[in-house]
Each structure stands twice: as C-alpha cells, then as structure tokens.
N, C-alpha and C positions, 0 to 999 in steps of 0.2 A: 282523413290527411294526405295521402295519394294526390287527392286535387289539388290543396294546399300547395305541394309539393312541385305540380305541373305546373301552375300557375304563376309560380314565384318563377321558373325556370325559363319560361315564358316572357315575363315583361324582364328577366335579366336579359335575353335575346335581343330587346328592344334597346338596350341600353348602352352607350358607347363605353360606358366603364371609367368616363373621365367624369368630376365632380367637381360642382362650385365650390367657394371655399369661404369660409366668416366675413361679413363685411355689414358696418353702419354705414349708414346715410342719413344726415338730418336736415332737412329742406323742401326736399323734393317731395310734390304730392302722396306719393305711392312710398310706402317703407321700404328698405333697402335691407335685406339679411344674406343674401348668398352675392357674390362678385365672380367672375373670371375674364380672362387675358385670351386674345387671338391674332396673331399676327398680320400685314397688311401692307401691299406694295399700293401708294398711291402719289396724287399728285397732289403737292404742295400748295402753298397759297400765289408762288411764284411759278407753278405748275412743273415745278421741275419733281420729274418722278424719285420717289424716295422711298424707303423700308420702314414701318412703325405698329406701335401696337395701339388696340381697339381695349378699353376697359368696360367691360357692361357689368350695373348693379341691377341685380336682381332681386325683384319680391318673393321668390321661393328660397328656402332655406337651403342653407348650405350642405353640402353632397348629390345635390339635384344635378341630372344628366345636361350638361353643357350644352351638347347638341339639340336638347328639346328647344324647336321654335316656337313650342306654343306657350312658355314661362313668359310671363310678361318683364319686361325691361325699365326700372324705372330712370335711370341714366347712365348716361354713356361717353367716356373719356379717350378723345383718341387722340393719341401722342406720334407725332412727325418728328422723325429722326432730322437730320443733316445728310444720313448715309443713304447712297445713292440705290435707286431699287436691284435684288438682284432676287429674282423669283427661286432659284434655290438657296438663298440664305434668309434669316429674320434678323430683325433689328438688336444690336445689345442698345443696354439704355445703363447709364452711369448710377452709381448707387450708391453710398446716399445719395440723391440729387432733387433739386427744386427744378421743378417743369415751370412755367409759367403758363397759366388758361389763360388763352384771347378770345377775343368777340370774331376775331375773323375767321369764317370757315370755308377753307382749311385754311390753316395758319400761316404767314410766313416763316419761316426757321431763321430765325438768328442763333447762332450759337449750337449746340447740341440738340436743343429738341424744343419743338413746341406743341401746347397744347388746345384745345376746345372741346367742348363741354354742352350738351344736350340733358333738362332733366325735366322730368314729368312736373309741367305746372311753372316751371321758370324759366325766365329768357336773360338775355344777355349778360353772362354769365362769364366774371373774370374771377383772375385768384393764382392758386399755387397747389401743384398736384404734387408732392414729395414723396420722390420713390427711397425706401427704407432698404431693401432686398430686393437686387434683381436675383433670381436662385438659377443654376446650372443643378441639370444630372448627373450621374457617372460619365455620360456621354457628352459632356458639355455642351447640351442641349438647354435653352432656357425651360423649366418646370413652373416656375412660380413668380410672381411679382407684389409685392406687399409696399403697403405707405399708408399716408395721411391724405387727406385733402382740407384745407382753409379756401371759401370762394365765397362769393356773394353775387346776386342778382338781384330782378325784379319779378314780382306774380302777376299776373294778368291784367290788375289796376296801379299798376306801376310802385308798387307799395316792396321795401327793400324785403331780401329773403340772403339769411346766413344758408351756407352750405357745408358742413365738415361732416367727416369720419373716417373711419378705417377700412381696410379689406384687406385680404388676402387673396390673390386672384391666380388658382391655377392655370396654368395655359392648357387653350382647348384647341390646338393644332391639331 
C-alpha cells in the first residue's frame, strides 16, 4: 500500500494540475474525447499581430493533463481576433457568437474573429465555430470556452466529410 501511495505522489508531481474537458467531434479519422484551450499571439492573414485562441481536440479522455505533449491531437481550431497583440493580455471572445471557419491559414480577420481548422484525415474545412460560453473566473481571467462546431471538408479522395461536435475546453495557460 505504501508503494502505491508513493507512485501516486510521483505521478501527481508530473502533472500540471490542469485537465482537459469533455468533447465530441464527429468527422476526423481519430475519435475525439476531450478539448483544451490555449491563448496565443500571432499574425493573421494580413500579417497583423493579433491575439487568439487555439482549441485542441484530443483523443485522450476528459481530465487528461493538458500540458502532456504525448497526447494525440485529432483536430485544432485557431481563432484569430481583431484584438492587437499584447503579450500581457489574452483575447476575449464574444459569447454567444458564431465565428466563421475559413480555409485560409492564417485567416484574414473581418469583424471580431475568424478561424481556421485542421483535422486528422480531413482537408479544405469551412463552417461555423459557435462559442456558447467564454467563462471568466473570480479574477476575471478566462478559464473555459464552450461551444459547438458545424463544418465540412473533404477526405484524401475528395469525398465530403461532415464535422460536428461539442466541447468544454478548460484554459491551459
């Protein structure tokens, strides 16, 4: 029993303490079970440095350490906002809101935000990334982004692939 307790303590020491949230995503060739959100600063399609969010859909189940780089990513959505880059701040997202998913990578931002998406086994993805909730914690910091996705693309042989799903993505910053 003492050995088991030591193993649990050792494993806990290797975890960030931040877990992934529940997600389903139909369409990519890999089964999606969880999601996580990470903020970024980067250039949009016009070369303007902006703030944004990356939502990763993972094959590991909810509660997986969001900093574990060995977890396979089934799909990723990059949300680029019109907010200027500021390394001290993260982007805020309107909620509820529909953000267009476009094929251009990185996207040109027209309005508040635009997104692009990559998914295992699917290309040419376009559609809508709907933000239900952009949740702030007691310190007014983003701690979870929730929503749905409806998009479509093509597989390696040109056949149409529908992508639909829901997610609760805790912030992993």
